C-alpha positions in Angstrom: 110.0 56.5 -221.6 112.6 56.5 -218.9 110.3 56.3 -216.0 110.9 53.5 -213.7 114.4 53.8 -213.6 115.4 54.5 -209.9 113.6 53.7 -207.0 114.1 57.6 -205.7 111.9 58.9 -208.5 108.8 56.5 -207.6 109.8 53.3 -209.8 111.9 50.2 -209.1 115.8 49.6 -210.1 115.9 47.2 -213.0 118.6 44.4 -212.3 120.6 45.1 -215.5 123.3 43.0 -214.2 121.1 40.1 -213.4 120.2 40.4 -217.3 123.9 40.0 -218.2 124.6 37.2 -215.7 121.6 35.3 -217.0 122.5 35.8 -220.8 125.9 34.5 -220.1 124.8 31.7 -218.3 122.4 30.5 -221.2 124.9 31.3 -223.9 127.8 29.6 -222.4 126.0 26.5 -223.0 126.5 25.0 -226.4 124.2 22.9 -228.7 127.2 20.8 -229.9 127.3 19.1 -226.4 124.9 17.6 -223.9 123.9 19.6 -221.0 122.4 19.2 -217.7 119.2 21.1 -217.0 120.0 21.2 -213.2 121.4 24.4 -212.2 120.5 26.1 -215.4 117.3 27.4 -214.8 117.1 27.3 -211.2 120.6 28.8 -210.5 119.2 32.0 -209.2 116.3 30.5 -207.5 117.9 29.3 -204.3 117.0 31.1 -201.0 119.3 33.8 -200.2 120.3 34.3 -196.5 119.6 37.9 -195.0 120.3 38.9 -191.8 117.7 38.0 -189.0 116.4 41.0 -187.3 113.4 41.7 -184.8 110.5 43.1 -186.5 110.2 46.7 -185.8 106.5 46.5 -185.4 106.8 44.2 -182.2 107.5 47.8 -180.5 104.1 48.8 -181.5 102.3 45.8 -180.2 104.0 45.8 -176.9 103.3 49.7 -176.6 99.5 48.4 -177.5 99.9 45.6 -174.9 101.0 48.2 -171.8 98.4 50.7 -172.9 95.7 48.3 -172.6 96.8 47.1 -169.2 96.5 50.6 -168.0 93.2 51.0 -169.7 92.0 47.9 -168.4 92.8 48.7 -164.8 91.3 52.2 -165.1 88.0 50.8 -166.7 87.5 47.9 -163.9 88.2 50.6 -161.3 85.7 52.9 -162.9 83.4 50.0 -163.0 83.9 49.0 -159.2 83.5 52.7 -158.6 80.4 53.1 -160.6 78.8 49.9 -158.9 79.7 51.5 -155.3 78.0 54.8 -156.1 75.1 53.2 -157.5 74.5 50.5 -154.9 76.2 51.3 -151.8 75.9 55.4 -151.7 73.2 56.4 -154.0 71.4 53.2 -153.0 71.9 53.3 -149.4 72.8 56.7 -148.3 71.0 58.7 -150.9 68.6 60.3 -148.2 71.1 61.0 -145.9 74.1 62.2 -147.9 75.1 65.6 -147.6 73.8 67.8 -150.6 77.5 68.8 -151.8 78.4 64.8 -151.6 75.2 64.1 -153.6 76.1 66.7 -156.3 79.8 65.5 -156.3 79.0 61.9 -156.8 76.3 62.8 -159.3 78.7 64.8 -161.3 81.9 62.3 -161.0 79.3 59.6 -162.1 78.0 61.7 -165.3 81.6 62.6 -166.4 83.2 59.1 -165.8 80.3 57.5 -167.5 81.0 60.2 -170.1 84.6 59.4 -170.3 84.1 55.5 -170.6 81.6 55.9 -173.1 83.6 58.3 -175.1 86.8 55.9 -174.9 85.0 53.1 -175.8 84.2 55.0 -179.1 87.4 57.0 -179.6 89.4 53.9 -180.9 86.7 53.7 -183.4 86.8 57.2 -184.5 90.6 57.0 -184.7 90.3 53.9 -186.8 88.0 55.2 -189.3 90.2 58.3 -189.8 93.2 56.3 -190.7 91.1 55.4 -193.9 91.5 58.3 -195.6 95.0 58.5 -197.1 94.9 62.0 -198.6 94.2 63.4 -195.5 96.6 61.3 -193.7 98.4 64.5 -192.2 95.6 65.9 -190.4 95.7 62.6 -188.3 99.4 63.1 -187.1 99.8 62.2 -183.6 101.5 65.6 -183.3 98.3 67.4 -184.5 96.2 65.4 -182.5 97.9 66.2 -179.3 98.6 69.8 -179.8 95.8 72.0 -178.4 97.1 75.1 -179.8 96.6 73.8 -183.3 93.4 72.2 -182.4 91.9 75.3 -181.3 93.1 77.3 -184.0 92.0 75.3 -186.7 88.7 74.7 -185.1 88.0 78.5 -185.1 89.2 78.9 -188.5 86.8 75.8 -189.7 83.7 77.6 -188.0 84.1 80.6 -190.5 85.1 78.4 -193.4 82.6 78.6 -196.2 80.4 75.4 -196.3 81.1 74.5 -199.9 84.7 74.8 -199.6 84.6 72.4 -196.8 82.6 70.1 -198.7 84.9 70.0 -201.7 87.5 69.4 -199.3 85.8 66.4 -197.9 85.0 64.5 -201.3 87.0 61.3 -201.3 89.0 61.0 -204.1 92.4 59.3 -204.0 95.1 60.9 -205.8 97.5 59.0 -208.2 100.7 59.2 -206.9 104.4 58.8 -208.9 105.6 57.6 -206.0 104.5 56.6 -202.4 105.6 59.9 -200.9 104.4 62.3 -203.5 100.9 62.9 -205.0 100.1 63.8 -208.7 96.9 66.3 -209.8 95.0 65.2 -212.6 94.6 62.0 -214.0 95.2 61.3 -218.2 93.4 64.8 -218.7 90.0 63.5 -217.9 87.7 64.1 -214.7 87.9 61.9 -212.1 85.1 59.7 -211.3 83.6 60.2 -208.0 82.7 57.5 -205.7 79.2 56.3 -205.3 79.5 56.0 -201.3 80.8 57.8 -198.4 84.0 57.1 -196.6 83.4 56.9 -192.9 86.3 59.5 -192.2 84.7 61.9 -194.6 81.0 61.7 -193.3 79.4 65.1 -192.2 77.4 64.2 -189.0 75.5 67.2 -189.1 74.6 69.6 -192.2 76.3 72.7 -191.0 79.6 73.4 -189.0 81.0 70.1 -191.1 84.5 70.4 -190.0 83.5 70.3 -186.6 81.5 67.3 -187.1 83.5 65.3 -189.6 84.1 61.8 -188.2 87.7 62.3 -188.7 87.8 64.7 -186.2 85.3 63.5 -183.6 88.3 61.3 -182.4 90.1 64.8 -181.4 87.1 66.1 -179.6 86.4 62.6 -177.8 90.1 63.1 -176.9 89.9 66.3 -175.0 86.7 65.4 -173.5 88.2 62.3 -171.6 91.2 64.4 -170.5 88.8 66.9 -169.4 86.7 64.4 -167.7 89.5 62.6 -166.1 91.1 65.9 -164.7 87.6 67.0 -163.4 87.3 63.8 -161.5 90.8 64.4 -159.8 90.0 67.7 -158.6 86.7 66.7 -157.3 87.9 63.5 -155.7 90.8 65.5 -154.2 88.7 68.0 -152.6 86.3 65.6 -150.9 89.6 63.3 -149.7 91.3 66.4 -148.3 88.5 68.1 -146.7 86.6 65.4 -145.6 83.4 67.6 -145.4 80.8 64.8 -145.3 78.3 66.5 -143.1 77.6 66.1 -139.3 77.0 62.5 -137.6 74.6 63.0 -134.8 75.5 60.5 -131.8 73.3 57.5 -132.0 72.5 57.9 -135.8 73.0 54.5 -136.9 72.1 55.4 -140.7 74.9 57.6 -141.1 77.6 55.8 -139.2 79.3 53.9 -142.4 78.6 57.0 -144.6 82.1 58.4 -144.3 84.0 55.4 -145.0 81.9 54.6 -147.9 82.5 57.8 -149.2 86.2 57.8 -149.0 86.2 54.4 -150.7 84.3 55.8 -153.6 86.4 59.2 -154.1 89.6 56.8 -153.4 88.4 54.6 -156.5 87.5 57.6 -158.6 90.7 58.9 -158.1 92.6 55.8 -158.7 90.5 55.5 -162.0 91.3 59.0 -163.1 95.2 58.8 -162.2 95.4 55.5 -163.9 93.9 57.0 -167.1 96.1 60.3 -167.0 98.9 58.0 -166.6 98.0 56.0 -169.7 97.6 59.3 -171.4 100.9 60.6 -170.3 102.6 57.3 -171.3 101.0 57.7 -174.9 102.1 61.2 -175.0 105.8 60.3 -174.2 106.2 57.3 -176.5 104.0 58.8 -179.3 105.2 62.6 -179.3 108.3 62.9 -177.2 110.2 59.6 -178.2 108.2 59.4 -181.6 107.9 55.8 -181.4 105.3 55.4 -184.4 108.1 57.7 -186.8 110.8 55.4 -185.5 109.0 52.3 -186.4 108.0 53.5 -189.7 111.7 54.6 -190.5 112.9 51.1 -189.6 110.2 49.7 -191.8 111.4 52.0 -194.4 107.9 52.9 -195.5 108.5 56.5 -196.4 106.5 59.5 -195.5 103.4 57.8 -196.4 104.2 55.1 -194.0 102.7 57.0 -190.9 99.4 56.3 -192.2 99.9 52.4 -192.1 101.9 52.5 -189.0 98.8 54.3 -187.1 96.3 51.9 -188.7 98.7 48.9 -187.8 99.0 50.3 -184.0 94.9 51.1 -183.8 94.4 47.7 -184.9 96.4 46.2 -182.3 95.4 48.4 -179.5 91.6 47.4 -180.5 92.5 44.1 -180.2 94.0 44.3 -177.0 91.1 46.1 -175.6 88.4 44.0 -177.1 89.8 40.7 -176.3 92.6 39.2 -174.4 95.3 41.8 -173.8 97.8 39.3 -175.7 95.7 39.4 -178.9 97.5 42.5 -180.4 100.7 40.6 -179.8 99.8 38.3 -182.5 99.7 40.6 -185.1 102.4 41.6 -187.6 102.9 43.9 -190.5 103.0 41.4 -193.4 99.7 39.6 -192.4 98.2 42.9 -191.6 99.1 44.4 -195.1 97.6 41.2 -196.6 94.3 41.5 -195.0 94.2 45.2 -196.1 94.9 44.3 -200.0 92.5 41.6 -199.9 89.7 44.1 -198.7 87.3 46.2 -201.0 88.2 49.9 -199.8 90.6 51.1 -202.4 92.4 53.2 -199.5 93.2 49.9 -197.4 94.2 48.2 -200.5 96.7 51.0 -201.2 98.1 50.7 -197.5 98.6 47.0 -198.0 100.2 47.2 -201.2 102.4 49.8 -200.1 103.5 47.8 -197.1 104.1 44.4 -198.9 106.2 46.4 -201.8 108.2 48.0 -199.3 108.7 44.9 -197.4 109.5 42.5 -200.4 112.1 45.2 -201.9 113.9 45.6 -198.0 116.7 42.8 -197.8 116.1 42.6 -194.3 112.5 41.8 -194.4 112.2 40.1 -198.0 112.6 36.5 -197.3 110.1 36.2 -194.5 107.5 38.4 -196.4 107.9 36.3 -199.7 107.5 33.1 -197.6 104.5 34.5 -195.9 102.8 35.7 -199.4 104.3 32.6 -201.0 102.4 30.1 -198.8 99.1 32.0 -199.0 97.2 30.9 -202.4 94.7 33.5 -202.0 97.1 36.5 -201.6 98.6 35.4 -204.6 95.4 35.1 -206.4 94.6 38.5 -205.3 98.0 40.0 -206.5 97.3 38.6 -209.9 94.0 39.9 -209.8 95.3 43.3 -209.6 97.3 43.3 -212.3 94.3 43.7 -214.5 93.2 46.8 -213.0 93.6 49.6 -215.4 92.0 52.4 -214.0 94.5 55.6 -213.5 93.4 55.8 -210.1 94.7 52.3 -209.2 98.1 52.8 -210.8 100.4 52.5 -207.7 98.4 49.6 -206.3 98.9 47.8 -209.7 102.5 48.6 -209.6 103.1 47.6 -206.3 101.4 44.4 -207.3 103.4 43.7 -210.1 106.7 44.4 -208.3 105.8 41.9 -205.6 105.2 39.4 -208.1 108.4 40.3 -209.7 110.0 39.3 -206.6 107.8 36.4 -205.5 108.7 34.9 -209.1 112.4 35.1 -208.3 111.7 31.7 -206.0 111.1 28.5 -207.9 108.2 26.9 -205.9 106.5 30.4 -205.9 107.0 31.0 -209.4 105.3 27.5 -209.7 102.3 28.9 -207.5 102.1 32.2 -209.7 101.9 30.3 -212.9 99.5 27.9 -211.4 96.7 30.6 -210.5 94.2 30.3 -213.5 94.6 33.4 -215.7 97.8 34.5 -214.3 99.5 34.6 -217.5 96.6 36.4 -219.2 96.9 39.2 -216.3 100.7 39.2 -216.4 100.2 39.9 -220.4 97.8 42.7 -219.6 100.9 44.6 -218.3 102.6 44.4 -221.7 101.2 47.5 -223.4 101.4 46.9 -227.0 98.5 46.2 -229.7 98.4 45.4 -233.3 95.4 47.0 -235.3 92.8 44.4 -236.8 93.2 44.2 -240.3 90.3 43.9 -242.2 91.8 41.5 -245.0 93.8 38.3 -244.9 96.7 39.8 -247.0 98.0 42.6 -244.5 99.0 42.6 -241.0 97.6 45.2 -238.5 100.3 47.9 -237.6 102.0 47.6 -234.4 101.9 50.3 -231.7 103.5 50.2 -228.1 101.8 52.6 -225.8 104.2 55.1 -224.5 104.2 57.0 -221.1 101.1 59.3 -220.3 102.0 61.9 -218.2 100.4 60.6 -215.3 100.6 56.8 -216.0 104.1 54.7 -216.4 103.0 52.2 -219.2 106.7 51.5 -219.6 107.3 50.8 -216.1 104.4 48.3 -216.3 106.2 46.8 -220.0 109.3 46.2 -217.9 107.6 44.6 -214.7 105.4 42.1 -217.2 108.5 41.2 -218.8 110.6 40.6 -215.7 107.7 38.4 -214.2 107.9 36.6 -217.4 111.3 35.8 -217.6 111.5 34.9 -213.8 108.6 32.5 -214.7 110.5 31.0 -218.0 113.1 29.7 -215.6 111.0 26.8 -215.2 110.4 24.5 -218.0 106.6 24.0 -217.5 106.1 27.6 -217.3 107.6 27.9 -220.6 104.9 25.8 -221.9 102.0 28.0 -220.4 103.8 31.1 -221.7 103.5 29.6 -225.1 100.3 28.5 -224.6 98.8 32.2 -223.5 96.8 33.5 -226.4 98.5 36.7 -227.9 101.4 36.6 -225.4 104.0 35.5 -227.9 103.6 38.4 -230.4 103.5 40.8 -227.7 107.1 39.8 -226.7 108.4 39.4 -230.0 106.9 43.3 -230.5 109.1 44.4 -228.0 112.3 43.0 -229.6 111.8 45.4 -232.5 113.8 48.5 -232.1 114.6 51.4 -234.5 118.1 52.1 -235.8 117.8 55.4 -234.3 117.7 54.2 -231.2 120.6 51.8 -231.7 123.2 54.3 -233.0 122.2 57.0 -230.6 124.9 57.3 -227.7 122.3 59.3 -225.6 119.8 56.3 -225.4 117.9 56.2 -222.2 118.8 52.9 -220.4 115.0 52.0 -220.2 114.7 52.0 -224.0 117.5 49.6 -224.4 116.2 47.6 -221.3 112.9 46.8 -222.6 114.5 45.1 -225.7 117.1 43.5 -223.8 114.7 41.7 -221.2 112.3 40.6 -224.2 115.3 38.9 -225.8 116.1 37.7 -222.9 112.9 36.1 -222.4 112.6 34.8 -226.0 115.9 33.2 -225.8 114.9 31.5 -222.6 111.6 30.1 -224.3 113.6 29.0 -227.4 116.2 27.1 -225.4 113.4 25.2 -223.9 113.9 21.3 -224.1 111.8 18.5 -225.0 108.6 18.3 -227.1 107.5 22.0 -225.0 110.8 23.2 -226.5 109.8 22.2 -230.0 106.5 23.6 -229.9 107.9 27.0 -228.7 110.6 27.4 -231.4 108.0 26.7 -233.9 105.5 28.8 -232.6 108.3 31.6 -232.3 109.8 31.3 -235.8 106.4 31.2 -237.3 105.7 34.9 -236.0 106.7 36.9 -239.0 108.6 39.5 -237.4 110.7 37.7 -235.1 113.8 36.8 -237.6 113.5 40.5 -239.2 113.7 42.3 -235.5 117.0 40.3 -234.9 118.2 40.9 -238.1 118.0 44.8 -237.3 119.7 44.2 -234.1 122.7 42.4 -235.5 122.7 45.3 -238.2 122.6 48.0 -236.4 123.4 47.6 -232.7 127.3 47.1 -232.8 127.0 50.1 -229.7 125.2 47.0 -228.1 126.9 43.8 -228.3 125.0 42.1 -225.5 121.7 42.8 -227.4 123.6 41.2 -230.3 124.5 38.3 -228.4 121.0 37.4 -227.0 119.9 38.0 -230.6 122.4 35.5 -232.0 121.7 33.2 -229.2 117.8 33.0 -230.2 118.8 32.2 -233.8 121.0 29.2 -232.7 118.2 28.2 -230.5 115.6 28.5 -233.3 118.0 26.6 -235.8 117.1 23.5 -233.9 114.0 23.3 -235.8 114.6 22.4 -239.5 111.7 24.6 -240.6 113.0 27.8 -238.6 116.7 26.8 -240.0 115.5 27.5 -243.5 113.4 30.7 -242.5 116.4 32.2 -240.9 118.9 31.5 -243.7 116.1 32.7 -246.0 115.6 35.9 -244.5 117.7 38.6 -246.2 121.0 39.7 -244.8 120.9 37.3 -241.5 123.8 34.9 -242.8 125.7 38.3 -243.9 125.4 40.0 -240.6 126.5 36.8 -238.5 129.4 36.7 -240.8 130.0 40.6 -240.2 130.2 40.0 -236.4 132.0 36.7 -236.5 134.8 38.5 -238.6 134.6 41.9 -236.7 138.1 42.8 -235.4 139.2 45.7 -233.1 136.6 45.2 -230.7 137.2 44.8 -227.0 137.9 41.5 -225.6 135.2 41.9 -223.3 132.8 42.0 -226.1 134.1 38.9 -228.0 131.1 36.8 -226.8 129.1 38.5 -229.8 131.5 37.0 -232.0 132.0 33.6 -230.5 128.0 33.5 -230.5 127.9 34.3 -234.3 130.1 31.2 -234.9 127.6 28.9 -233.2 124.8 30.2 -235.0 126.5 29.9 -238.2 127.7 26.3 -237.5 124.2 25.6 -236.6 122.6 26.7 -239.6 124.9 25.1 -241.7 124.5 22.1 -240.1 122.2 19.4 -242.1 121.1 22.6 -244.5 122.0 22.1 -248.2 120.6 25.5 -248.8 121.9 27.3 -246.1 125.6 26.2 -247.0 124.9 27.1 -250.6 123.8 30.6 -249.5 127.1 30.9 -247.1 129.2 29.7 -250.3 127.4 32.8 -252.2 128.8 35.3 -249.6 132.5 34.2 -250.6 133.5 33.8 -247.2 135.5 30.3 -247.8 138.9 32.2 -247.7 138.5 34.3 -244.4 136.9 31.1 -243.0 140.4 29.3 -243.6 142.1 32.4 -242.2 140.1 32.0 -239.1 141.0 28.7 -238.0 144.4 30.4 -237.0 142.6 32.9 -234.8 142.2 31.2 -231.2 138.7 32.9 -230.7 137.3 31.7 -233.5 139.0 28.4 -234.9 136.5 25.9 -233.1 133.5 27.6 -234.7 135.3 28.2 -238.2 136.4 24.4 -238.3 132.5 23.6 -237.5 131.4 25.9 -240.5 134.0 24.3 -242.7 133.1 20.5 -242.0 129.4 21.4 -242.6 130.1 23.0 -245.7 131.8 20.2 -246.9 129.6 17.7 -245.5 126.3 19.1 -246.8 126.9 21.0 -250.2 126.9 17.9 -252.5 129.5 17.0 -255.4 128.1 19.7 -257.4 129.9 22.4 -255.1 133.5 20.2 -255.4 135.1 23.0 -257.3 133.9 25.9 -254.7 135.3 23.9 -251.8 138.5 23.3 -253.2 140.0 26.2 -251.4 139.4 24.2 -248.0 142.5 22.3 -248.8 144.6 25.2 -247.9 143.6 24.8 -244.3 145.0 21.1 -244.1 148.2 22.4 -242.7 146.8 24.3 -240.0 144.5 21.6 -239.3 147.3 18.9 -239.1 149.1 20.8 -236.6 146.1 21.1 -234.2 145.3 17.5 -234.6 148.8 16.8 -233.4 149.3 19.3 -230.7 145.9 20.4 -229.3 143.4 18.8 -227.0 139.8 18.5 -226.0 137.3 20.3 -228.1 139.6 22.1 -230.5 141.2 18.6 -231.4 137.7 17.4 -231.9 136.6 19.8 -234.3 140.0 19.8 -236.2 139.7 16.0 -236.6 136.3 16.5 -237.9 137.4 18.9 -240.6 140.3 16.5 -241.6 138.1 14.0 -242.4 136.3 16.2 -244.7 138.8 18.4 -245.9 141.1 15.6 -247.3 138.3 14.3 -249.5 138.5 17.5 -251.6 142.2 16.3 -252.2 143.9 14.0 -254.5 146.2 11.5 -253.3 149.0 13.3 -254.7 147.9 16.7 -253.1 147.6 15.1 -249.6 150.8 13.7 -249.8 152.2 17.3 -250.7 150.4 18.7 -247.5 152.0 16.0 -245.5 155.3 16.7 -246.8 154.9 20.7 -246.2 153.5 20.3 -242.5 156.6 17.9 -241.6 153.9 15.6 -240.2 154.2 12.0 -241.5 151.2 9.9 -242.0 152.3 7.1 -239.6 152.6 9.8 -237.1 148.8 11.1 -237.7 147.9 7.2 -237.3 149.4 6.8 -234.3 147.8 10.0 -232.9 144.4 8.5 -233.9 145.2 5.6 -232.0 146.2 7.8 -228.9 143.0 9.6 -228.9 140.8 6.3 -229.0 142.9 5.0 -225.9 142.7 8.3 -224.3 138.7 8.3 -224.7 137.8 4.6 -224.0 134.3 5.6 -222.7 132.0 8.4 -224.7 133.2 11.7 -223.5 130.5 14.3 -222.9 132.5 17.3 -223.7 133.6 16.0 -226.9 131.0 13.3 -227.9 132.1 13.0 -231.5 136.0 12.7 -231.3 136.0 9.0 -231.4 133.6 9.2 -234.9 135.7 11.7 -236.2 139.0 9.7 -235.7 137.5 6.6 -237.2 136.5 8.7 -240.3 139.9 9.9 -240.4 141.4 6.7 -240.0 139.1 5.2 -242.8 139.9 8.1 -245.4 143.6 7.4 -244.8 143.5 3.4 -245.6 141.4 4.0 -248.7 143.8 7.2 -249.8 147.1 4.9 -249.1 147.2 1.3 -248.7 150.4 1.4 -246.8 148.4 3.1 -243.7 146.6 -0.2 -243.6 149.6 -2.2 -242.4 150.6 0.9 -240.2 147.0 0.8 -238.5 147.5 -3.1 -238.2 150.9 -2.6 -236.4 149.7 0.1 -233.9 146.9 -2.1 -232.8 143.8 -0.3 -234.1 142.0 -3.4 -234.5 141.8 -3.9 -230.8 141.1 -0.2 -230.3 138.2 -0.6 -232.7 136.9 -3.8 -230.9 136.8 -1.5 -227.6 135.0 1.2 -229.2 132.4 -1.4 -230.4 131.9 -2.4 -226.6 131.7 1.1 -225.4 129.5 3.0 -227.8 126.7 5.2 -226.4 123.6 7.1 -227.5 125.8 10.3 -226.9 128.0 9.5 -229.8 125.0 9.2 -232.4 124.1 13.0 -232.5 125.3 16.2 -233.8 123.6 18.6 -231.4 121.8 18.4 -228.0 118.9 20.0 -226.1 119.9 19.6 -222.7 120.1 16.0 -222.4 118.1 15.1 -225.4 120.1 14.3 -228.8 118.9 15.8 -231.8 120.2 15.7 -235.4 121.0 11.9 -235.3 124.4 11.1 -237.4 123.2 9.6 -241.0 125.8 6.7 -240.2 126.0 4.9 -237.0 129.3 4.8 -235.1 128.8 0.9 -235.4 128.9 1.1 -239.2 132.2 3.1 -239.3 133.8 0.5 -237.0 132.7 -2.1 -239.7 133.9 -0.3 -242.6 137.4 0.3 -240.9 137.6 -3.3 -239.6 136.7 -4.4 -243.2 139.6 -2.3 -244.5 142.1 -3.9 -242.2 141.0 -7.2 -243.2 140.7 -6.8 -246.9 144.3 -5.1 -247.4 
């Protein structure tokens, strides 16, 4: 199950740091204040700037161009020589030619015709030879050029048993753990044999198969051309040096131009042969000595198997230069070449194309340009999505490469929209998640979950990681979140991956990939649950209705103390789900959830860098207690009121502790008055914070003060003021300062004016002397200013993005009117 952790062992590197960054980004946005969607989901989708370097394959296309110039020049001279010999010499001087010249010309024409014919087909055979991936090593340039290797292997092959050669020529592509290593066997079952021949393995004759295999014919043609050109040079030089063209009798006008015609022919033949040999020498110099192909393969970072891709690309470029304009090959590049191969019907070509695209996408130097080319080609995106459905073990590497390419492609917002827009794309991505539930025959039970582990020769967990990674990147877009939720069976699969056994959570030696699966699934669920608008409402409802969602999260809260990041993600999911009233009740009604949240909230002695889980737990508890009398009663049964009061003095906890206490006071009802009398002990701390703090802490403390004083008699409140040394007039003056400081509705503290007015109302009702104090301070004028500047942002308890949720039962206008009425009546 630890496959897919590093790139060196054939899989990919999983961006754990990216998960951490994303979780912190989403977790830092509290639901108690409005948040802009801009920059939240798309913060990591901007185009990164990578250094611009020349494409390595340009060296190959230039090499192909230069070779084509040599080849076409030699071919033109050969054609001219052929015409000169047939029309001028054999046509005009055939009878008068010397016997040796006649046979020299005939031999030269035959060998040059043979060479030109074999040359025209050599590239075709070499091109066919590159289709065989498993036999790539046989076709290396060094083997192709080494005469001793060629002769030895040829002799061995002639005596090799026919049956053995036949077995070796059967075209079966081995599954690889990585592009540079092969695996024998697959899933313990027999490989399926292809129903058609592969051109590189066709035995042209029934006997001596190695000698006549199509992938070896190119070698024979290569050496035949060299022999032909060498023979042509020798014969031409012999004649040009000796000039023994026969005697010409004086006055014989029929033979007077014969010598000049023969010199021209032999010169043309010599020039053609020398050009061809120069081409071959240049070929050998660049390919064998300078190792141009190996150099380009290394620059492209294609690994050992990249030589197959590079050779195939070079032969295609060279063929284009020869068949059309010599400049046609310059238009080729590795990316479009790989896309064409991946779109083909040949498994070997598909594998070559997938490997090239994967390496280019993973390479920072070529990633941006490659993703741009793929992202603007809808048919290629469609092809990549289609490949995700290929579950044949022999196609594992192609499928894995397609998944890795899509995981990178989905990192760009525009590309993620294109991927999700492909019909059936999310269903194909869902097929990467290898988890199943058996079908239940009755309605009173649920099928058992089975998550498929790695087989010896198939990396199921690698595909699980890639599937979750693609979905996570797609979920950055709001519309994609809705499509994920609408894909049948996808949400239950995602939830199944959030389950983790107690043994793994407590095991200090657990492999990173095991925890990564849970982390990535929790990250995805959190992104879906935090979606805004109607789409978010539907997703939260669907997620909470899956019966395993909350219980899986509870297990992580209970046993995951060694993994605070998992706990934080789990808690943030609960906070987002609690936006829905039904989900809030399900969470509170699931045994142990509230208890575990308080356990994390009150935890002590943990490193400061792990306090994010405690803060998230506070947000979740405050959210669960909001407008939920049942959850408030459940919290009171846990007997944590005294600890909550004490938490008001802990800097890390006091904001959320104040929120929880205010919600308990607001939503429990009068029948819990006695249980909440202990809140009065918090009043001194609350008053000091109201007088000295600012912003968020001041807001929550003012709100708690407005509710906590309701559980005290006037006499008790006077005692509290005396104990703290704060006079009611000073508090009244502070309330006026708050209203003056926040003349317009603040976004970060949208409830501070509401809470201040509520506190002022209690003070005027509790002590009539405070009415005069507020009148003297000018409260009436400030309240009129509030009426003129009220905004919708002050009407809600919580927010989903920029949308307000949980509207206050009492409008701020009603509060202002109540306060003004108290000022007038007394």
